[in-house]
C-alpha positions as CSV (number, residue, x, y, z in Angstrom):
1,X,18.2,-0.4,-18.4
2,X,16.7,2.8,-17.2
3,X,17.9,4.8,-14.2
4,X,14.6,3.9,-12.4
5,X,15.1,0.2,-13.1
6,X,18.7,0.3,-11.8
7,X,17.7,2.1,-8.6
8,X,14.7,-0.3,-8.1
9,X,17.0,-3.3,-8.6
10,X,19.5,-2.0,-6.0
11,X,16.8,-1.1,-3.4
12,X,14.9,-4.4,-3.9
13,X,18.2,-6.2,-3.3
14,X,18.6,-4.1,-0.1
15,X,15.1,-5.0,1.1
16,X,15.6,-8.7,0.4
17,X,18.8,-8.8,2.4
18,X,17.3,-6.9,5.3
19,X,14.3,-9.3,5.3
20,X,16.8,-12.2,5.4
21,X,18.5,-10.6,8.5
22,X,15.2,-10.1,10.2
23,X,14.1,-13.7,9.5
24,X,17.4,-15.1,10.8
25,X,18.0,-12.7,13.7
26,X,14.7,-11.0,14.4
27,X,14.9,-11.4,18.2
28,X,18.4,-10.0,18.4
29,X,17.5,-7.1,16.1
30,X,14.4,-6.3,18.3
31,X,16.6,-6.3,21.4
32,X,19.0,-3.8,19.8
33,X,16.2,-1.6,18.5
34,X,14.8,-1.5,22.1
35,X,18.2,-0.6,23.5
36,X,18.6,2.2,21.0
37,X,15.0,3.4,21.7
38,X,15.8,3.5,25.4
39,X,18.7,5.9,24.9
40,X,17.3,7.7,21.9
41,X,18.6,8.0,18.3
42,X,20.0,11.5,19.0
43,X,22.6,9.9,21.3
44,X,23.9,7.9,18.4
45,X,23.4,10.5,15.6
46,X,27.0,10.4,14.5
47,X,27.0,6.7,14.2
48,X,23.8,6.5,12.3
49,X,24.9,9.4,10.1
50,X,27.9,7.3,9.1
51,X,25.7,4.3,8.4
52,X,23.4,6.4,6.2
53,X,26.4,7.5,4.2
54,X,27.5,3.9,3.9
55,X,24.1,2.8,2.6
56,X,23.8,5.7,0.2
57,X,27.2,4.9,-1.2
58,X,26.5,1.2,-1.4
59,X,23.1,1.5,-3.1
60,X,24.2,4.3,-5.3
61,X,27.2,2.2,-6.5
62,X,24.9,-0.9,-7.0
63,X,22.5,1.2,-9.1
64,X,25.1,3.2,-11.0
65,X,27.2,0.2,-11.9
66,X,24.2,-1.1,-13.9
67,X,24.2,2.0,-16.2
68,X,26.6,3.1,-18.9
69,X,26.4,6.9,-19.2
70,X,27.9,9.1,-16.6
71,X,24.8,11.3,-16.5
72,X,22.6,8.2,-15.8
73,X,25.1,7.0,-13.1
74,X,24.9,10.4,-11.5
75,X,21.1,10.4,-11.6
76,X,21.1,6.9,-10.0
77,X,23.3,8.1,-7.2
78,X,20.9,11.0,-6.5
79,X,17.9,8.7,-6.6
80,X,19.5,6.2,-4.3
81,X,20.3,9.0,-1.9
82,X,16.7,10.1,-1.9
83,X,15.5,6.6,-1.3
84,X,17.8,6.2,1.7
85,X,16.6,9.5,3.1
86,X,13.0,8.4,2.9
87,X,13.5,4.7,3.9
88,X,16.4,4.8,6.4
89,X,17.3,8.3,7.7
90,X,13.8,9.4,8.3
91,X,12.2,6.0,9.0
92,X,12.9,5.5,12.7
93,X,15.1,3.4,14.9
94,X,14.4,0.0,13.4
95,X,15.1,1.2,9.8
96,X,18.5,2.6,11.0
97,X,19.5,-0.5,12.9
98,X,18.6,-2.6,9.9
99,X,20.7,-0.3,7.7
100,X,23.6,-0.7,10.0
101,X,23.3,-4.5,9.7
102,X,23.0,-4.3,5.9
103,X,26.1,-2.2,5.8
104,X,28.2,-4.0,8.4
105,X,26.5,-7.4,8.7
106,X,25.7,-8.7,12.1
107,X,28.9,-7.1,13.4
108,X,26.8,-3.9,13.5
109,X,25.1,-5.2,16.6
110,X,28.5,-5.1,18.4
111,X,29.1,-1.6,16.9
112,X,25.8,-0.3,18.1
113,X,26.2,-1.7,21.5
114,X,29.7,-0.2,21.8
115,X,28.2,3.2,20.8
116,X,25.5,2.7,23.4
117,X,28.0,1.9,26.1
118,X,30.0,4.9,25.3
119,X,27.1,7.3,25.5
120,X,25.6,5.8,28.6
121,X,28.8,5.3,30.6
122,X,28.7,7.3,33.8
123,X,31.0,10.3,33.8
124,X,33.7,10.2,36.5
């Protein structure tokens, strides 16, 4: 298997799982996306930065575990990181919310809402 094939396999698996979440929980996901958009991604930048790292690590591991040589594994990690930057980090609110759900399952909805509550809580 080539590095490109390994990365494609990992990212296609990600996309399939995200599509399953959208099919099963689309209305809830749309609500959370709207809630985040109302506050703005910048307010949750630390949270979504952590999610991005989790997705990079997960996809990178999925891809690199399909390869034998250390050089190929390192290249797969780099390619997965680039894919996440293009398709999650820089792809807007919905992509980031879906990445959180991919990383943390539907528990991410509670995590996001807790973060939203923390940043929108009136200061005493």
